[in-house]
C-alpha positions as CSV (number, residue, x, y, z in Angstrom):
1,M,-78.4,38.4,3.2
2,A,-77.4,34.8,3.5
3,G,-75.2,33.8,6.3
4,I,-72.0,31.8,5.7
5,H,-70.7,29.3,8.1
6,G,-66.9,29.7,8.5
7,Y,-65.9,26.1,9.2
8,K,-64.5,25.7,5.6
9,G,-62.1,28.6,5.6
10,D,-58.9,27.9,3.7
11,I,-55.5,29.5,3.0
12,R,-52.9,28.5,0.5
13,I,-49.5,30.0,1.0
14,Q,-46.1,29.5,-0.4
15,D,-43.4,28.1,1.8
16,T,-39.8,29.4,1.7
17,A,-39.1,26.9,-1.2
18,G,-42.0,28.4,-3.3
19,T,-44.3,25.4,-2.9
20,F,-47.9,26.2,-2.1
21,R,-49.0,24.7,1.2
22,V,-52.5,24.3,2.8
23,I,-52.2,24.9,6.5
24,S,-55.9,25.3,7.1
25,P,-56.3,22.1,9.1
26,D,-54.2,23.7,11.9
27,L,-56.1,27.0,11.8
28,A,-59.1,28.2,13.8
29,E,-59.3,31.7,12.4
30,I,-58.4,33.5,9.2
31,T,-58.9,37.3,9.0
32,V,-58.4,39.5,5.9
33,T,-58.4,43.2,6.7
34,T,-58.3,46.1,4.3
35,D,-57.5,49.7,5.4
36,M,-58.2,52.8,3.4
37,P,-56.7,55.9,5.0
38,V,-58.5,59.2,4.3
39,A,-57.2,62.8,4.7
40,D,-59.4,65.6,5.9
41,V,-59.2,68.4,3.2
42,T,-62.0,70.6,4.5
43,G,-61.7,74.2,3.7
44,F,-62.7,77.2,5.9
45,G,-66.4,78.0,5.4
46,S,-67.4,74.5,4.4
47,A,-70.7,73.2,5.9
48,A,-69.5,69.6,5.8
49,K,-66.1,67.9,6.0
50,S,-64.4,66.7,2.8
51,F,-62.0,63.8,2.5
52,V,-59.8,62.3,-0.1
53,S,-58.7,58.6,0.0
54,G,-55.1,57.5,0.0
55,Q,-53.6,54.1,-0.9
56,Y,-55.1,51.1,0.8
57,S,-53.2,48.4,2.7
58,W,-54.2,44.9,3.7
59,T,-53.2,42.3,6.2
60,V,-54.0,38.6,6.8
61,D,-54.1,37.3,10.4
62,L,-54.0,33.6,11.2
63,R,-54.8,31.9,14.5
64,G,-54.5,28.2,15.1
65,W,-52.5,25.3,16.6
66,F,-48.8,24.5,16.6
67,N,-47.9,21.6,14.3
68,S,-44.3,20.9,13.5
69,L,-44.7,17.3,12.3
70,A,-46.2,17.5,8.9
71,S,-44.7,19.3,5.8
72,T,-47.9,21.3,5.8
73,G,-48.0,21.9,9.5
74,A,-48.6,25.5,10.7
75,D,-45.2,25.8,12.4
76,T,-43.3,24.0,9.6
77,V,-44.6,26.6,7.1
78,L,-45.0,29.8,9.2
79,G,-41.8,29.5,11.3
80,P,-39.4,29.8,8.4
81,L,-41.6,32.4,6.7
82,S,-41.4,34.6,9.8
83,I,-37.6,35.0,9.4
84,S,-37.1,34.7,5.6
85,G,-37.7,38.4,4.8
86,S,-39.2,37.3,1.5
87,A,-42.6,38.0,0.0
88,V,-44.6,35.0,-0.9
89,Q,-48.0,34.5,-2.7
90,A,-51.0,33.7,-0.6
91,T,-54.7,33.0,-1.4
92,V,-57.4,33.1,1.2
93,Y,-60.8,31.4,0.7
94,P,-63.1,32.6,3.5
95,E,-65.9,30.2,2.4
96,G,-63.6,27.3,1.4
97,S,-62.0,26.6,-2.0
98,V,-65.1,25.4,-3.8
99,T,-66.2,26.5,-7.3
100,G,-68.4,29.6,-7.0
101,N,-66.8,30.9,-3.8
102,T,-64.8,34.0,-3.3
103,S,-61.0,34.2,-2.9
104,Y,-58.5,36.9,-2.1
105,A,-55.0,36.7,-3.3
106,G,-51.7,38.7,-3.3
107,S,-48.1,38.9,-2.3
108,V,-47.4,39.0,1.4
109,Y,-44.6,39.3,4.0
110,C,-44.8,37.5,7.3
111,I,-44.4,40.3,9.7
112,G,-45.2,38.5,12.9
113,Y,-45.4,34.9,14.2
114,T,-46.1,33.9,17.8
115,R,-46.1,30.5,19.5
116,T,-48.0,30.4,22.9
117,A,-48.0,27.5,25.3
118,N,-50.7,27.6,28.1
119,L,-51.0,25.4,31.1
120,G,-53.7,22.9,30.4
121,G,-54.2,24.0,26.8
122,G,-52.9,23.4,23.3
123,V,-49.9,25.3,21.9
124,A,-51.4,28.1,19.9
125,V,-49.9,30.0,17.0
126,T,-50.7,33.4,15.5
127,A,-49.3,35.0,12.4
128,R,-49.7,38.3,10.6
129,F,-49.0,39.0,7.0
130,Q,-48.7,42.4,5.4
131,G,-49.9,42.6,1.8
132,S,-47.2,44.0,-0.6
133,S,-49.3,44.0,-3.8
134,T,-52.8,44.6,-5.0
135,L,-55.3,42.4,-3.2
136,T,-57.2,40.5,-5.9
137,R,-60.7,39.4,-5.3
138,A,-61.9,36.6,-7.5
139,T,-64.7,34.0,-7.8
140,L,-63.6,30.4,-8.2
């Protein structure tokens, strides 16, 4: 299996006005997580457990640096999304947005946004998005 270096990760997300913004220059980490719950349906006398899958959910977590100056700055985009209550479209490119690379896209709600100031360090931001549609995997 070939290794992929993560320095080119990219995310494009709609702001509250519906314009797609690239906030990747302010980010240090992008995580896409899928979760498939399963229920144990094992009957008495079974030698092995049996499970059935439920409906999957997915989230996107972002970690990076506070930037309120540019129209595409992390705080400029994420701050308003965190209080809008509206779903927006997002596309994540773990390897970067280059032809042949993989992307993941869907509708998301911003369900958490944190700004953290540390003594002697940069002001950090983290955001969590809950997928509210099918997560679509595609190749550019």
